[in-house]
Every structure is written in C-alpha cells, then in structure tokens.
N, C-alpha and C positions, 0 to 999 in steps of 0.2 A: 504494500500499500504506500503510494507516494503522496507528496504535497498536491500534485495535479488531480488526484482522486478526491482529496479532502476540500480543496479550494471551492468547488461548487457547493459542497454541503455547508461550509461556513457561510457562503454568500446566501444560500437558501435560508439558513437559520436567521441570518441578519435581516433579510428581507421580510421573512415571516414575522419576526418578533416586532420589527418596527411597524408593520401592518397591523399586528394585533394590538400594540399599544395605541396606535391611532384609532383602531376600531373600538377600543374601550372608551377612549375619550369622546368619540363621536356617538358610539352606539348606546352607551349607558343612559345619557339623557333621553334618547329616542325610546329606549326600552321603558324607561320610567314613565314617560308621557303615555305610551301606548298601554302600559300595564295598568294605569289608573283611569283609562278612558274606555267607555263602553259604546261610543257612537259609531255611526257608519263610516265617518271619515278616518277613524282609527283603523278600521279594517282596509280601507282604500290604501292608506299610507303603509300599512303592514304588507299589503300585496305588493306595492310597488318596491318596497325594500327587499321583498322575497324573490323578485323577478330574476336576479343573478343566480338563484339556486336552480332554476328551470330553464334558462335561456342556454342555447348552445354557445360554448366558448367562442366560436367564430362570430356569432351575432353580438355577443357582449363585448369582444374585442373591437369589433367594427364601430359600435357605438362609442367606445373610449377613443378610438382613433379620431372619430368625427369631432368629439368634444375636446380633445387635448392636442390634436395634430397641428401642424403649422398652418393649415388652412382655417382653423377655427380662431375666433377672437381671443379665447382663453390661451391657446397654444401660441398665438402671436404675442400676446402680453408676456408670457413667461419667457419666450425667445427674447423679447426685447429687453427683459430683466436680466438676461444671461443665464437662465436656469431652465433650459429646455426640459420637456416632460417625457416625450416619446423617445424610445431607444436610449434610455438611460436607467440608472438604478432607481431614480425616482419613479419612473414609469413602471418599473417591476414592483415597487411598493404599492403604487396606486392600483395596479392590476390585482395584486394579492389582496389589498384592502377590499375592493369591490366584490370580488368573489367570495370572501370569507365572512364579511361583516353580518350577512343575513343569518349566519348560524349563531352568532353571538347574540343578536337581537332577539331571535326566537327563544334561545335558552334563557336569557336574562329576564325576558318579559314573562315567561312561564314561572320563573322563580319569584318575580315581584307579585304576579297575580295569585300566587299560592298564599301570600300573606292575607289573613282575614281583613276585610275592609273595615270592621268595627275597631280593629286595632289602629289603623291609620286614622279613622275618624275621631277616636278618643285622643290621639295626639294633637289633632287640629283643635278639638275642643278645649284642651289644656293649654292652647296658645302657641302651639308650634307653627312656624311658617312652613311653606312647602320644602324649602331647602333643608330646614330642621327635621321634618318628617322623613325626608330622604336619608339624611346622615345618621339620625338617631333611631329610626325604626326600620327603614327599608334596608339599609347596608347590613346591620347586624343579623337580620333574618334572612336575607337573600344572598348573603356573599358566597355561600357555597356554590349556588347555581350560577352566579355571575362568574365565579372563578372556572367553573366547568365550561361555561360559554366561551371564556377567554382561551381555555386550552384547546377547545374544539375549533375555535377561530384560527389559532395558530397552526393547528394541524391541517386545516383546509388551505390555508395560505401556503404552508410548507410544500404541499403536494400540487400546487397549481401549475399547469403546462401551457394549455392553449391560449389563454387570455395573456399570460406574461410573454409568451413568444410573439404574439401579434403586437403588443404594445411596446415591449421593451427589446424584443429581438434576442439574440443569443450571443452577445459580446463576451469573449473570454475575460474573466476577471472583473467584469462590470455587470453584466446582466445574465450570464449563463448560469442559471440556477441548476439544481441537481437534476430535475426532470428533463431539462433541456440538454444537459450534458449527456444524459442517457440517450436521448433521442439522436444527438449528433454522433455519438459512438456507434450506434446501430447503423445509421447512414453511411458512416465511413468504413463499415465492415470490421470494427475493432471489437470482436465479441468478448474478448477477455476483459477489456476496460469496462464494457457495458455490464458484464457479470459482477465486477467489483463494485461498480457504482450502484447497481441494483441491490446488492447485499447490504451496502452501507445504508442506503435509503430504507430498505425493509427494516433493519435493526432500529434506525432512528424512528420510523413510524411506529414500530412495536412498543417502543418506550413511551411515545407520546399517547398511544391508545391505553396503555396501563395507567398512566396519569388521568386520563379521562374516566376510565372505569372506576379508579379510586375516588375521584371527586364525585362522580355520579352516586356512588354508594353512600358517600357521606351526605350528599344532598338528600337522598332518600331516608338515611337514618335521622337526619335533623328534622325532616317533615313528620316522621313517625313519633318522634319525641316531643314535637310541638303541641 
C-alpha cells in the first residue's frame, strides 16, 4: 500500500467531513423548523430537500453545473472573486453536501418530532424563547438522532461518485476522491490498484456503518427510556 493509494482516501475523508459539517450547520435549523411544523408548506419544503435522494446523479450534477458553472450568474460572481466552484475541491464539497444533506435532515427531523410536543410547549409557557427551547430541550433530547444523521450524511458524502465527477471532475490531488480513483483505475486497466482501493474503501465504509449502527441503537435505547 502506497501514498498514491491513500491520497484519494484522505481527500474523500476531508471532502466528506467538510460537507457533513456544512450540512450540520445548514440542515439542523431546517430540521428544527420542519420538525415543529405541521402545515402543507413543511411537506413541500421537505419534498424539495429530499429530491437529491431520488434524482439520478446525472440530473443532479446537471442542475449543479447550471447553477454553479461559468455561464451562471453565481458561477461568474465566484469566478470574479477568484474562487471558482466547478472542477475544484470546493465543487467536490458542494456536490457531496447536496447529495448527503437530505439524509441528515430526514434523520434529525424524525428525532425532533419524537420529542413530545407538550414538553416543548411547557418550555415555552415557562418563558423560553425558540432558541432557548432548541438549545435546552431539543438538543438534549434529540442529540443522538442528530449525531446519527451526521454520521449517515458523512457516509453518503464519502461514497458519492456521479455528482462529484460531473461537478468537480477527477483532478489528481485536488478532486480525485476514492470512488473516482477506483473508476479511473478500472478504465486504465489497473486491476491490482483498483483491488487495493476497493479494499480500503470497503474497510472504511464498514467502520462508518458500525458507527451508524451503534448510534442508532443508542437512539432507540434513549427513546425507550424516555
């Protein structure tokens, strides 16, 4: 095993972790708003946020290229600022974020909705503001589900291939994540390299799945003890 084998893994881990942290910052307020809402608009927003889970990677990558590419106003703005988005590590993070954040929002929303509404209402009656309710009631009761969603989001970001390839390409050392490195090895006929990379990725994914299962078990135990 050489550095060339591990470099795509380290890049994948960095991209996935960055996307997961951004997803936590963006997704947690969304999950909180959706979790305490019962109106039709909440289901419409939830459906829109869930679209990346069901859209083909080519369609999702196409939408991202339209929105972030050099021909879009957003892409031209970032190009003008000297921080292009497509075919860069930033593009890889954005692609991983878009494909993975629905998994976090779904899991976190379910954990928040599992908190009895009378507990939330009691905190409001006692004078807690909405931020106070979130910090003092929601987080202590739903943190296991939130963490499970975070790990699931990280796992999905770690394994993304199609959207990352379309938005970020496969530039060695910059945007060549592990799935893309495996794909390139197969195209080049480097079976031994592909075997090593697949083995490394399989072990990494197995460890992540163990973490998800442990967190899910703790979530279930916490609900049963509530």
